[in-house]
C-alpha positions as a Markdown table, in Angstrom:
| # | Residue | x | y | z |
|---|---|---|---|---|
| 1 | Met | -71.4 | 28.6 | 109.4 |
| 2 | Gln | -67.8 | 27.9 | 111.2 |
| 3 | Gly | -64.9 | 29.6 | 110.0 |
| 4 | Ser | -62.1 | 28.1 | 108.0 |
| 5 | Thr | -58.7 | 27.7 | 110.4 |
| 6 | Ile | -55.3 | 28.6 | 108.4 |
| 7 | Asp | -52.5 | 26.7 | 109.4 |
| 8 | Pro | -49.3 | 28.9 | 109.6 |
| 9 | Ala | -46.9 | 26.4 | 108.9 |
| 10 | Lys | -48.6 | 25.3 | 105.6 |
| 11 | Thr | -48.9 | 29.0 | 104.5 |
| 12 | Glu | -45.3 | 29.6 | 105.1 |
| 13 | Leu | -44.5 | 26.4 | 103.4 |
| 14 | Asn | -46.5 | 27.6 | 100.6 |
| 15 | Tyr | -44.6 | 30.8 | 100.8 |
| 16 | His | -41.1 | 29.2 | 100.2 |
| 17 | His | -42.2 | 26.9 | 97.8 |
| 18 | Gln | -43.7 | 29.7 | 95.4 |
| 19 | Ala | -40.6 | 31.6 | 96.1 |
| 20 | Glu | -38.3 | 28.7 | 94.9 |
| 21 | Thr | -40.3 | 28.2 | 92.0 |
| 22 | Thr | -39.6 | 31.8 | 91.0 |
| 23 | His | -36.0 | 31.6 | 91.9 |
| 24 | Thr | -35.6 | 28.7 | 89.8 |
| 25 | His | -37.7 | 30.4 | 86.8 |
| 26 | His | -35.6 | 33.3 | 86.8 |
| 27 | Glu | -32.1 | 31.4 | 86.5 |
| 28 | Glu | -33.7 | 29.1 | 83.4 |
| 29 | His | -34.6 | 32.3 | 81.8 |
| 30 | Pro | -32.9 | 32.3 | 78.1 |
| 31 | Asp | -29.8 | 34.7 | 77.7 |
| 32 | Phe | -31.2 | 36.6 | 74.6 |
| 33 | Arg | -27.8 | 39.1 | 74.5 |
| 34 | Ile | -25.8 | 37.6 | 71.8 |
| 35 | Phe | -28.7 | 37.0 | 69.6 |
| 36 | Gly | -29.7 | 40.9 | 70.0 |
| 37 | Leu | -25.9 | 41.7 | 69.2 |
| 38 | Ile | -26.5 | 39.5 | 66.0 |
| 39 | Val | -29.5 | 41.3 | 65.1 |
| 40 | Phe | -27.7 | 44.6 | 65.1 |
| 41 | Leu | -24.7 | 43.4 | 63.3 |
| 42 | Val | -27.2 | 42.5 | 60.7 |
| 43 | Ala | -28.5 | 45.7 | 60.6 |
| 44 | Glu | -25.0 | 47.4 | 59.8 |
| 45 | Gly | -24.2 | 44.5 | 57.6 |
| 46 | Met | -27.6 | 46.0 | 55.2 |
| 47 | Ile | -26.1 | 49.6 | 55.8 |
| 48 | Phe | -22.7 | 48.3 | 54.3 |
| 49 | Met | -24.4 | 46.0 | 51.7 |
| 50 | Gly | -26.7 | 49.5 | 50.4 |
| 51 | Leu | -23.0 | 51.0 | 50.6 |
| 52 | Phe | -21.2 | 48.5 | 48.1 |
| 53 | Ile | -24.3 | 48.3 | 46.3 |
| 54 | Ala | -24.2 | 51.9 | 45.4 |
| 55 | Tyr | -20.5 | 51.8 | 44.8 |
| 56 | Leu | -21.0 | 48.7 | 42.2 |
| 57 | Thr | -24.1 | 50.9 | 40.5 |
| 58 | Phe | -21.4 | 53.9 | 40.1 |
| 59 | Arg | -18.9 | 51.9 | 38.7 |
| 60 | Ala | -21.1 | 50.0 | 36.5 |
| 61 | Val | -22.5 | 53.3 | 35.0 |
| 62 | Thr | -19.6 | 55.3 | 34.6 |
| 63 | Pro | -17.7 | 55.2 | 31.3 |
| 64 | Thr | -13.9 | 55.1 | 33.1 |
| 65 | Trp | -13.8 | 53.3 | 36.5 |
| 66 | Pro | -11.9 | 55.3 | 38.2 |
| 67 | Pro | -12.5 | 58.5 | 36.5 |
| 68 | Glu | -9.8 | 60.0 | 34.3 |
| 69 | Gly | -7.5 | 61.7 | 36.7 |
| 70 | Thr | -7.7 | 59.6 | 39.5 |
| 71 | Pro | -4.2 | 58.7 | 40.9 |
| 72 | Glu | -3.7 | 55.4 | 41.4 |
| 73 | Leu | -3.7 | 53.6 | 45.1 |
| 74 | Glu | -1.3 | 52.4 | 46.7 |
| 75 | Leu | -1.7 | 48.4 | 47.8 |
| 76 | Leu | 1.3 | 48.3 | 50.3 |
| 77 | Leu | 0.3 | 49.8 | 53.2 |
| 78 | Pro | -3.3 | 48.6 | 52.4 |
| 79 | Gly | -2.2 | 45.3 | 52.0 |
| 80 | Leu | 0.0 | 45.5 | 55.5 |
| 81 | Asn | -3.6 | 47.1 | 57.3 |
| 82 | Thr | -5.4 | 44.0 | 56.1 |
| 83 | Ile | -3.1 | 41.7 | 57.1 |
| 84 | Val | -2.7 | 43.2 | 60.7 |
| 85 | Leu | -6.6 | 43.4 | 60.8 |
| 86 | Ile | -7.3 | 39.4 | 59.5 |
| 87 | Ala | -4.3 | 38.4 | 62.2 |
| 88 | Ser | -6.1 | 40.3 | 64.7 |
| 89 | Ser | -9.3 | 38.2 | 64.4 |
| 90 | Phe | -7.4 | 34.9 | 65.1 |
| 91 | Ile | -5.6 | 37.0 | 68.2 |
| 92 | Ile | -8.8 | 38.1 | 69.9 |
| 93 | His | -9.9 | 34.8 | 69.0 |
| 94 | Gln | -7.2 | 33.4 | 71.5 |
| 95 | Ala | -8.6 | 35.4 | 74.1 |
| 96 | Asp | -11.8 | 34.1 | 74.0 |
| 97 | Ser | -10.1 | 30.4 | 74.2 |
| 98 | Ala | -8.3 | 32.0 | 77.5 |
| 99 | Ile | -11.4 | 32.9 | 79.1 |
| 100 | Lys | -13.4 | 29.7 | 78.8 |
| 101 | Lys | -10.3 | 27.8 | 80.6 |
| 102 | Asn | -10.7 | 30.8 | 83.4 |
| 103 | Asn | -7.3 | 32.2 | 81.8 |
| 104 | Val | -8.1 | 35.9 | 82.9 |
| 105 | Ala | -4.1 | 36.9 | 82.2 |
| 106 | Gly | -4.4 | 35.4 | 78.9 |
| 107 | Leu | -7.4 | 37.1 | 78.0 |
| 108 | Arg | -5.9 | 40.5 | 79.3 |
| 109 | Thr | -2.3 | 39.5 | 76.9 |
| 110 | Trp | -4.8 | 38.6 | 74.2 |
| 111 | Phe | -7.1 | 41.7 | 74.0 |
| 112 | Ala | -4.0 | 44.2 | 74.8 |
| 113 | Val | -2.4 | 42.4 | 71.8 |
| 114 | Thr | -5.6 | 42.7 | 69.7 |
| 115 | Ala | -6.1 | 46.6 | 70.8 |
| 116 | Leu | -2.6 | 47.2 | 69.5 |
| 117 | Met | -3.3 | 46.2 | 66.4 |
| 118 | Gly | -6.6 | 47.5 | 65.8 |
| 119 | Ala | -4.9 | 51.1 | 66.6 |
| 120 | Ala | -1.8 | 50.4 | 63.9 |
| 121 | Phe | -5.0 | 49.7 | 61.6 |
| 122 | Leu | -6.1 | 53.2 | 62.3 |
| 123 | Val | -3.0 | 54.9 | 62.2 |
| 124 | Gly | -2.6 | 53.5 | 59.1 |
| 125 | Gln | -5.4 | 54.3 | 57.6 |
| 126 | Leu | -5.3 | 57.9 | 58.8 |
| 127 | Tyr | -1.5 | 58.0 | 57.4 |
| 128 | Glu | -3.4 | 57.1 | 54.3 |
| 129 | Tyr | -5.6 | 59.9 | 53.8 |
| 130 | Phe | -2.6 | 62.2 | 54.3 |
| 131 | His | -0.8 | 61.1 | 51.6 |
| 132 | Leu | -3.6 | 60.6 | 49.2 |
| 133 | Glu | -3.4 | 62.5 | 46.2 |
| 134 | Phe | -7.3 | 63.0 | 45.7 |
| 135 | Ser | -9.9 | 64.7 | 48.1 |
| 136 | Leu | -13.1 | 63.8 | 49.6 |
| 137 | Thr | -14.9 | 66.4 | 46.2 |
| 138 | Thr | -12.4 | 65.0 | 43.8 |
| 139 | Asn | -14.5 | 63.0 | 41.9 |
| 140 | Leu | -17.2 | 60.1 | 42.4 |
| 141 | Phe | -14.5 | 57.4 | 43.2 |
| 142 | Ala | -12.7 | 59.5 | 45.6 |
| 143 | Ser | -16.2 | 60.3 | 47.6 |
| 144 | Thr | -17.2 | 56.8 | 47.9 |
| 145 | Phe | -13.7 | 55.7 | 48.4 |
| 146 | Tyr | -13.5 | 57.8 | 51.6 |
| 147 | Val | -17.4 | 57.4 | 52.3 |
| 148 | Leu | -16.7 | 53.4 | 52.6 |
| 149 | Thr | -13.2 | 53.5 | 54.3 |
| 150 | Gly | -14.5 | 56.2 | 56.7 |
| 151 | Phe | -17.3 | 54.7 | 58.0 |
| 152 | His | -15.6 | 51.3 | 58.4 |
| 153 | Gly | -12.9 | 52.9 | 60.2 |
| 154 | Leu | -15.6 | 54.7 | 62.5 |
| 155 | His | -16.5 | 50.7 | 63.0 |
| 156 | Val | -12.8 | 49.9 | 63.8 |
| 157 | Thr | -12.9 | 52.9 | 66.4 |
| 158 | Phe | -15.8 | 51.8 | 68.1 |
| 159 | Gly | -14.9 | 48.2 | 68.6 |
| 160 | Leu | -11.2 | 49.3 | 69.7 |
| 161 | Ile | -13.4 | 51.2 | 72.7 |
| 162 | Leu | -15.0 | 48.0 | 73.0 |
| 163 | Ile | -12.1 | 45.9 | 73.5 |
| 164 | Leu | -10.4 | 48.4 | 75.8 |
| 165 | Ala | -13.8 | 48.7 | 78.1 |
| 166 | Val | -13.7 | 44.9 | 77.8 |
| 167 | Leu | -9.8 | 44.8 | 79.0 |
| 168 | Trp | -10.7 | 47.1 | 81.7 |
| 169 | Arg | -13.4 | 45.3 | 83.3 |
| 170 | Ser | -11.3 | 42.3 | 82.9 |
| 171 | Leu | -9.0 | 43.8 | 85.7 |
| 172 | Lys | -11.8 | 43.6 | 88.5 |
| 173 | Gln | -11.5 | 40.6 | 90.5 |
| 174 | Asp | -13.7 | 37.7 | 89.3 |
| 175 | His | -15.3 | 39.8 | 86.7 |
| 176 | Tyr | -14.8 | 37.3 | 83.7 |
| 177 | Ser | -14.9 | 33.8 | 84.2 |
| 178 | Ser | -15.6 | 30.4 | 82.1 |
| 179 | Glu | -19.6 | 30.5 | 83.1 |
| 180 | Asn | -19.7 | 34.5 | 82.8 |
| 181 | His | -17.8 | 36.3 | 79.7 |
| 182 | Phe | -20.4 | 37.9 | 77.3 |
| 183 | Gly | -18.8 | 41.0 | 77.3 |
| 184 | Val | -15.1 | 38.6 | 75.7 |
| 185 | Glu | -17.9 | 37.2 | 72.8 |
| 186 | Ala | -19.3 | 40.1 | 71.8 |
| 187 | Ala | -16.1 | 42.2 | 71.4 |
| 188 | Glu | -14.8 | 39.2 | 69.6 |
| 189 | Ile | -18.1 | 38.8 | 67.0 |
| 190 | Tyr | -18.2 | 42.3 | 66.4 |
| 191 | Trp | -14.4 | 42.3 | 65.8 |
| 192 | His | -14.9 | 39.4 | 63.3 |
| 193 | Phe | -17.7 | 41.9 | 61.5 |
| 194 | Val | -15.8 | 44.4 | 61.2 |
| 195 | Asp | -12.7 | 41.9 | 59.7 |
| 196 | Val | -15.2 | 40.4 | 57.1 |
| 197 | Val | -16.2 | 44.2 | 55.9 |
| 198 | Trp | -12.6 | 45.2 | 55.3 |
| 199 | Ile | -11.9 | 42.3 | 53.4 |
| 200 | Ile | -15.0 | 43.5 | 51.5 |
| 201 | Leu | -13.7 | 46.7 | 51.0 |
| 202 | Phe | -10.1 | 45.8 | 50.6 |
| 203 | Leu | -11.5 | 44.1 | 47.4 |
| 204 | Leu | -14.0 | 46.3 | 45.6 |
| 205 | Leu | -11.7 | 49.6 | 46.0 |
| 206 | Tyr | -8.1 | 48.2 | 45.8 |
| 207 | Ile | -8.0 | 44.9 | 43.9 |
| 208 | Leu | -11.3 | 44.7 | 41.3 |
């Protein structure tokens, strides 16, 4: 029985063909990062939903809401904070539009403005806390008020850190472009989520 002869040229050709196939397959692999972010935000939304339901339940079973003796909430500062946060959602969207046009300078400008607006919101919330006439343990309304607004404030803080991180990374040459801007999109989507949650909170706690 004669042994088979291996053609080195053919073997090398097959090797390069397999390498190119593997490389092409790698390039076409779908990107699930945005999907993962959305799943995370859905989970966070469910937590907020549980808090909203608890608040509405407390309100429904309590004869007088807020309980008698609870100082009335001021609307001016929270109203201004609401305007700032809603406006910041439009501002951060301008950053996303800018990077899709390869306008890195525009990205930095709009993200910097959004960061300032987010910081202003947090300062306004802290100012309100220091001037409220009730504490965490005053009554059921006070407790739920601090839990809801504090938990949201924690999310705003995380969003602000995320925005600042993207802003810092944008200083690196060619880090973000029209073809590579996941960080920008992730920060924008998260910030819109924070905005929507605050609108619901504002209506529940201050208006209804």
